[in-house]
C-alpha positions as CSV (number, residue, x, y, z in Angstrom):
1,X,0.0,0.0,0.0
2,X,1.1,3.6,-0.6
3,X,1.0,4.3,3.1
4,X,3.2,1.4,3.9
5,X,5.6,2.4,1.2
6,X,5.7,6.0,2.6
7,X,6.2,4.6,6.1
8,X,9.0,2.4,5.1
9,X,10.7,5.2,3.2
10,X,10.4,7.5,6.3
11,X,11.8,4.7,8.5
12,X,14.7,4.2,6.1
13,X,15.6,7.9,6.1
14,X,15.2,8.1,9.9
15,X,17.5,5.1,10.3
16,X,20.0,6.6,7.9
17,X,20.0,9.8,9.8
18,X,20.7,8.0,13.0
19,X,23.4,6.0,11.3
20,X,25.0,9.3,10.0
21,X,24.9,10.8,13.5
22,X,26.6,7.7,15.0
23,X,29.3,7.8,12.3
24,X,29.9,11.5,12.9
25,X,30.4,10.8,16.6
26,X,32.8,8.0,15.8
27,X,34.8,10.3,13.6
28,X,35.0,12.9,16.4
29,X,36.3,10.3,18.9
30,X,38.6,8.8,16.4
31,X,40.2,12.2,15.6
32,X,41.0,12.7,19.3
33,X,43.4,9.7,19.3
34,X,44.6,9.7,15.7
35,X,45.6,13.0,14.0
36,X,45.1,11.4,10.6
37,X,41.6,10.1,11.3
38,X,39.6,12.7,9.3
39,X,41.7,12.0,6.2
40,X,41.4,8.2,6.6
41,X,37.7,8.5,7.1
42,X,37.2,10.1,3.7
43,X,38.8,7.1,2.1
44,X,36.6,4.4,3.6
45,X,33.5,4.9,1.5
46,X,31.0,7.5,0.3
47,X,29.0,7.2,3.5
48,X,32.0,7.7,5.8
49,X,33.2,10.5,3.7
50,X,29.8,12.3,3.9
51,X,29.7,11.7,7.7
52,X,33.2,13.1,8.4
53,X,32.6,16.1,6.1
54,X,29.4,16.9,7.9
55,X,31.2,16.9,11.3
56,X,33.2,20.1,11.8
57,X,34.3,18.9,15.2
58,X,36.2,16.1,13.7
59,X,38.4,18.6,11.9
60,X,38.8,20.9,14.9
61,X,42.1,19.2,16.0
62,X,44.9,20.5,13.8
63,X,48.3,18.8,14.1
64,X,51.2,20.6,12.4
65,X,54.5,18.7,12.1
66,X,57.8,20.3,11.0
67,X,60.4,17.5,10.8
68,X,64.1,18.4,10.7
69,X,65.2,19.8,7.3
70,X,68.0,17.3,7.0
71,X,65.5,14.3,6.9
72,X,65.3,13.0,3.4
73,X,62.3,11.4,1.9
74,X,62.6,7.8,0.7
75,X,63.0,7.4,-3.1
76,X,59.8,7.2,-5.2
77,X,57.8,8.6,-2.2
78,X,54.5,9.9,-3.6
79,X,53.7,13.4,-2.2
80,X,49.9,13.6,-2.5
81,X,47.9,14.9,0.6
82,X,45.2,12.8,2.0
83,X,41.6,13.6,1.7
84,X,41.8,15.3,-1.7
85,X,40.2,14.2,-4.9
86,X,43.4,14.2,-6.9
87,X,45.0,10.8,-7.5
88,X,43.6,7.4,-6.7
89,X,43.1,6.0,-3.2
90,X,46.1,3.8,-3.6
91,X,48.2,6.9,-4.1
92,X,47.1,8.2,-0.6
93,X,47.9,5.0,1.3
94,X,51.2,4.9,3.1
95,X,53.2,1.9,1.8
96,X,56.2,2.4,4.2
97,X,55.4,2.8,7.9
98,X,58.8,4.5,8.4
99,X,58.2,7.1,5.7
100,X,57.6,10.7,6.8
101,X,53.9,11.8,6.8
102,X,52.6,13.4,3.7
103,X,51.9,17.2,3.9
104,X,48.4,18.2,5.0
105,X,46.3,20.6,3.0
106,X,45.9,23.0,6.0
107,X,43.6,25.4,4.2
108,X,41.2,22.6,3.3
109,X,41.4,21.2,6.9
110,X,40.5,24.6,8.5
111,X,37.8,25.2,5.9
112,X,36.2,21.8,6.9
113,X,36.3,22.9,10.6
114,X,33.8,25.6,9.6
115,X,34.1,27.9,12.6
116,X,34.5,25.3,15.3
117,X,36.8,26.0,18.3
118,X,40.2,24.8,17.3
119,X,42.9,22.7,19.1
120,X,46.2,23.3,17.4
121,X,49.3,21.1,18.1
122,X,52.6,22.1,16.7
123,X,55.6,19.7,16.6
124,X,58.9,21.2,15.5
125,X,62.1,19.3,15.1
126,X,65.7,20.5,15.0
127,X,66.5,23.0,12.2
128,X,63.1,22.8,10.4
129,X,62.5,24.5,7.1
130,X,61.7,28.1,8.1
131,X,59.5,28.8,5.0
132,X,57.2,25.9,6.0
133,X,56.9,27.3,9.5
134,X,56.0,30.8,8.5
135,X,53.6,29.7,5.8
136,X,51.7,27.7,8.5
137,X,51.9,30.6,10.9
138,X,50.3,33.0,8.3
139,X,47.5,30.5,7.7
140,X,46.8,29.8,11.4
141,X,47.0,33.5,12.4
142,X,43.9,34.2,10.3
143,X,42.1,31.7,12.6
144,X,43.6,32.9,15.9
145,X,40.3,34.0,17.3
146,X,39.0,30.4,17.1
147,X,42.0,28.7,18.7
148,X,41.1,27.7,22.2
149,X,43.9,25.2,22.9
150,X,47.5,25.5,21.7
151,X,50.2,22.9,22.3
152,X,53.8,23.6,21.1
153,X,56.4,20.8,21.3
154,X,59.8,22.0,20.0
155,X,63.5,21.3,20.2
156,X,64.3,25.0,20.3
157,X,63.3,27.8,22.5
158,X,63.8,30.3,19.7
159,X,61.5,28.4,17.3
160,X,58.9,28.1,20.1
161,X,58.9,31.8,20.6
162,X,58.6,32.4,16.9
163,X,55.7,30.0,16.5
164,X,53.7,31.3,19.4
165,X,54.2,35.0,19.3
166,X,54.2,35.4,15.5
167,X,51.0,33.5,15.2
168,X,49.0,35.8,17.5
169,X,49.3,39.4,16.4
170,X,45.6,40.2,16.9
171,X,44.6,42.4,19.8
172,X,42.5,39.9,21.8
173,X,42.8,36.1,21.7
174,X,40.2,33.4,22.7
175,X,43.0,31.1,23.9
176,X,42.0,29.1,27.0
177,X,44.8,26.6,27.3
178,X,48.5,26.8,26.3
179,X,51.3,24.2,26.6
180,X,54.9,24.9,25.8
181,X,57.3,22.0,25.7
182,X,61.1,22.4,25.1
183,X,63.0,19.2,24.5
184,X,66.6,20.0,24.1
185,X,68.9,17.4,22.8
186,X,72.2,16.6,24.7
187,X,74.4,18.3,22.2
188,X,72.2,21.4,22.4
189,X,72.8,21.6,26.2
190,X,76.5,21.1,25.6
191,X,76.6,24.2,23.4
192,X,75.9,26.4,26.4
193,X,73.8,28.7,24.3
194,X,71.2,31.2,25.7
195,X,68.3,28.9,24.9
196,X,69.9,26.1,26.9
197,X,68.8,27.9,30.0
198,X,65.2,27.1,29.1
199,X,64.1,30.7,29.6
200,X,61.3,31.9,27.3
201,X,61.6,35.6,26.9
202,X,58.9,37.9,25.6
203,X,56.1,35.8,26.9
204,X,54.5,38.2,29.4
205,X,53.5,40.7,26.7
206,X,51.8,37.8,24.9
207,X,49.8,37.1,28.1
208,X,48.2,40.6,28.0
209,X,46.6,39.6,24.7
210,X,45.1,36.4,26.3
211,X,42.6,37.5,28.9
212,X,40.8,34.2,28.7
213,X,43.8,32.0,29.3
214,X,43.1,29.7,32.3
215,X,45.6,26.9,31.9
216,X,49.4,27.0,31.2
217,X,51.8,24.1,31.0
218,X,55.5,24.6,30.8
219,X,57.8,21.6,30.2
220,X,61.5,22.1,30.1
221,X,61.3,25.9,30.4
222,X,60.5,28.8,32.6
223,X,59.3,32.3,31.8
224,X,61.6,35.3,31.5
225,X,62.2,38.0,34.1
226,X,59.8,40.5,32.4
227,X,57.1,39.2,34.8
228,X,58.3,41.7,37.4
229,X,56.7,44.4,35.2
230,X,53.3,43.0,36.1
231,X,53.7,43.9,39.8
232,X,50.6,45.8,40.8
233,X,48.5,44.8,37.8
234,X,48.5,41.0,38.3
235,X,44.7,40.9,38.2
236,X,45.0,41.2,34.4
237,X,46.3,37.6,34.4
238,X,43.3,35.3,35.2
239,X,45.3,32.1,35.0
240,X,43.8,29.3,37.2
241,X,46.0,26.3,36.5
242,X,49.8,26.3,36.2
243,X,51.8,23.1,35.4
244,X,55.6,23.0,35.3
245,X,57.6,20.0,34.3
246,X,61.3,19.6,33.7
247,X,63.7,16.7,33.7
248,X,66.6,19.1,34.5
249,X,67.0,21.3,37.5
250,X,66.4,25.0,37.5
251,X,67.5,27.5,40.2
252,X,64.8,28.5,42.7
253,X,64.6,32.2,41.7
254,X,63.4,31.8,38.1
255,X,60.9,29.2,39.2
256,X,59.4,31.6,41.8
257,X,59.5,34.5,39.4
258,X,57.5,32.5,36.8
259,X,54.8,31.7,39.4
260,X,54.8,35.1,41.2
261,X,52.6,37.2,38.8
262,X,49.8,34.6,38.8
263,X,48.1,35.6,42.0
264,X,44.8,34.1,40.9
265,X,46.1,30.5,40.7
266,X,43.9,27.8,42.1
267,X,45.9,24.7,40.9
268,X,49.7,24.5,40.9
269,X,51.5,21.3,39.8
270,X,55.3,21.4,39.9
271,X,57.0,18.3,38.6
272,X,60.4,20.0,38.9
273,X,63.4,20.2,41.3
274,X,65.6,23.1,42.1
275,X,69.4,23.1,42.7
276,X,69.4,25.6,45.6
277,X,67.4,27.2,48.3
278,X,67.8,31.0,48.1
279,X,67.4,32.2,51.6
280,X,67.2,35.8,50.4
281,X,64.2,35.2,48.2
282,X,61.0,36.5,49.8
283,X,58.2,34.1,50.6
284,X,55.7,33.8,47.7
285,X,52.1,34.3,48.8
286,X,49.4,32.7,46.6
287,X,46.2,33.9,48.2
288,X,43.7,31.8,46.1
289,X,45.6,28.5,45.6
290,X,43.6,25.5,46.6
291,X,45.6,22.5,45.2
292,X,49.3,22.0,45.2
293,X,51.2,19.0,43.8
294,X,55.0,18.7,44.0
295,X,58.1,17.0,45.3
296,X,60.7,19.7,46.0
297,X,60.8,20.9,49.6
298,X,62.8,24.0,48.6
299,X,59.9,25.3,46.5
300,X,57.2,24.3,49.0
301,X,59.1,26.0,51.8
302,X,59.1,29.3,49.9
303,X,55.3,29.4,49.6
304,X,52.5,30.8,51.8
305,X,49.2,29.2,50.9
306,X,46.4,30.5,53.2
307,X,43.6,28.9,51.2
308,X,45.3,25.5,50.5
309,X,42.8,22.6,50.6
310,X,44.6,19.8,48.7
311,X,48.3,18.9,49.1
312,X,50.0,16.1,47.3
313,X,53.8,15.8,48.1
314,X,56.1,13.1,46.8
315,X,59.1,13.7,49.1
316,X,62.7,13.3,48.0
317,X,64.2,14.9,51.1
318,X,65.3,13.7,54.5
319,X,62.9,13.4,57.4
320,X,64.1,16.6,59.1
321,X,63.7,18.7,56.0
322,X,60.2,17.4,55.2
323,X,59.0,17.9,58.8
324,X,60.4,21.5,58.9
325,X,58.9,22.5,55.6
326,X,55.5,21.0,56.3
327,X,55.3,22.3,59.8
328,X,56.3,25.9,58.8
329,X,53.8,25.8,55.9
330,X,51.0,24.8,58.1
331,X,52.0,27.2,60.9
332,X,51.7,30.1,58.3
333,X,48.1,29.0,58.0
334,X,46.2,26.8,55.6
335,X,42.7,25.4,55.2
336,X,44.0,21.9,54.4
337,X,41.4,19.2,53.9
338,X,43.2,16.5,51.9
339,X,46.8,15.5,52.4
340,X,48.7,12.9,50.3
341,X,52.3,12.0,51.2
342,X,54.4,9.6,49.2
343,X,57.8,8.0,50.2
344,X,57.8,9.8,53.5
345,X,59.5,8.5,56.7
346,X,58.1,10.1,59.9
347,X,58.4,9.2,63.5
348,X,55.6,9.7,66.0
349,X,57.0,13.0,67.2
350,X,57.5,14.2,63.6
351,X,54.0,13.3,62.6
352,X,52.6,14.9,65.7
353,X,54.4,18.2,64.9
354,X,52.7,18.1,61.4
355,X,49.2,17.0,62.4
356,X,48.8,19.5,65.2
357,X,48.6,22.4,62.7
358,X,46.0,21.0,60.4
359,X,42.7,20.6,62.4
360,X,40.6,20.9,59.2
361,X,42.1,17.7,57.7
362,X,39.3,15.3,56.5
363,X,41.3,12.9,54.3
364,X,44.8,11.4,54.7
365,X,46.6,9.2,52.1
366,X,50.0,7.6,52.6
367,X,51.7,6.0,49.6
368,X,54.8,3.9,50.1
369,X,55.5,5.6,53.4
370,X,56.5,4.7,56.9
371,X,54.7,7.2,59.1
372,X,53.8,6.6,62.7
373,X,50.1,7.3,63.3
374,X,50.1,7.0,67.1
375,X,49.7,10.8,67.2
376,X,46.1,10.3,66.0
377,X,45.3,8.6,69.2
378,X,45.2,10.5,72.5
379,X,47.8,9.2,74.9
380,X,45.9,10.4,78.0
381,X,42.2,11.0,78.7
382,X,42.8,14.7,79.0
383,X,44.6,15.0,75.6
384,X,42.6,16.2,72.6
385,X,42.7,14.2,69.4
386,X,44.6,15.7,66.5
387,X,42.8,16.2,63.2
388,X,39.3,16.0,64.8
389,X,37.6,16.1,61.3
390,X,39.6,13.2,59.8
391,X,37.1,10.7,58.3
392,X,39.0,9.1,55.4
393,X,42.3,7.2,55.8
394,X,44.1,5.6,52.8
395,X,47.2,3.5,53.2
396,X,48.8,2.4,49.9
397,X,51.8,0.0,50.4
398,X,52.3,1.3,53.9
399,X,55.6,0.2,55.5
400,X,54.9,0.8,59.1
401,X,51.2,0.9,60.2
402,X,50.1,-2.3,61.7
403,X,46.6,-3.6,62.6
404,X,46.8,-2.8,66.3
405,X,47.6,0.9,65.6
406,X,44.8,1.3,63.1
407,X,42.3,-0.5,65.4
408,X,43.2,2.0,68.2
409,X,42.6,4.9,65.9
410,X,39.1,3.6,64.9
411,X,38.1,2.9,68.5
412,X,39.4,6.2,69.9
413,X,37.6,8.3,67.3
414,X,34.4,6.4,67.5
415,X,34.3,7.0,71.3
416,X,35.4,10.6,71.2
417,X,32.8,13.4,71.6
418,X,35.1,16.0,70.0
419,X,36.3,14.1,66.9
420,X,34.5,12.6,64.0
421,X,34.7,8.8,63.5
422,X,36.6,7.2,60.6
423,X,34.1,6.4,57.9
424,X,36.3,5.2,55.0
425,X,39.4,3.1,55.4
426,X,41.3,2.0,52.3
427,X,44.1,-0.6,52.8
428,X,46.0,-1.6,49.7
429,X,49.1,-3.9,49.6
430,X,50.1,-3.2,53.2
431,X,52.7,-5.8,54.2
432,X,52.1,-5.7,58.0
433,X,48.3,-6.2,57.8
434,X,46.4,-9.5,57.7
435,X,42.8,-10.2,56.8
436,X,42.1,-11.2,60.3
437,X,43.1,-7.7,61.6
438,X,41.0,-6.1,58.9
439,X,38.0,-8.0,60.1
440,X,38.6,-6.6,63.6
441,X,38.6,-3.1,62.2
442,X,35.3,-3.7,60.4
443,X,33.7,-4.9,63.7
444,X,35.1,-2.0,65.7
445,X,33.9,0.6,63.1
446,X,30.4,-0.9,62.9
447,X,28.0,-0.1,60.0
448,X,29.4,3.4,59.7
449,X,32.8,2.3,58.5
450,X,33.5,1.3,54.9
451,X,36.7,-0.8,54.6
452,X,38.3,-1.5,51.2
453,X,41.1,-4.0,51.5
454,X,43.5,-5.4,49.0
455,X,45.8,-8.1,50.3
456,X,49.6,-7.8,50.0
457,X,50.8,-9.9,47.0
458,X,54.0,-11.7,47.8
């Protein structure tokens, strides 16, 4: 019947539409893990080509690679870009997995993005062809207002500066996240050139053009000394997250000077170490910082963090240095609620010195540490319990805490009228604990205690 035929055609078109939407979503997820995904999708079939061309989001991740100029192409290497109509499909398929990638038609890529917010990733080798770099910069600069995430990975500080600063000459940028990674080769460090210091100059003026920048990642570099010019007008910099990573050691002063202008920081992650502790350097105050992750006691000892709520510290120092740094930090005042310590060795007196300054602590996690926790139990009826708000205790491969000590903590806090009971206890790979002792803890905590136990694997 005509009605049945009409219904079947409508059902077919509806099913096809759903199929196209699913394919478009697949292409978007594929593009997030494979920078060549949009080009490959155009070669599958007409349906896949239509799906990826109708998905601007799939083209919103732009990967620009500049290999070293001295790398030669293999003989008989065909040089046709993917995703174009010129040539056959066989011409576009890589025959040699070791061959360099074919050039991308960037103008076509950006046109297919059709106004979507862009994620641009630039990879620059040693001594790349400058003409290719500046041709890409000219093209990307016309889309600077759409770039929300920019990642630059380079073997040269000079090339990184040229790529970033030349690309953005417009008055105001929409950039929200920026990552600069400098990977110097050993022979570059042996040359003792200016760029071997890892200092990126001229960056602070660039920040004034990026009022929406909220996340900055620096790997293998620090920012130049021009940050001192921002004193008194730091509110122009609304950065919320700063991540610094470096396999080599910097001096303390340039690290602090990189952090100092960002007074609005809320998250600071420092996977770096410094070679000295400058006693003449003033303490750096970060009034809004809530989360700190690091492993260098010299840097942590130079900070005052009145609003700190989350501290993760992987110690590399001696017991005395760690106790002094943490005690002084907490004495200066914090609002610490979550504390994670890794590879720490603390006696009962040392842990007491630390815990007595953090009454707001609600969660404590110890990883691969030997920390005495007797201080969390009152030694006399008249003594007050330290950390009265503590409710979550996590021990990951603990080297010291035994079942009797933990059982005392659970009982003491359950009976105390001034402290909250332990409600969550996570015990993973703790050598000194047995399942029998864990059962005693469950019974002592009653129904209000959740115990998650992973037995030690010998």
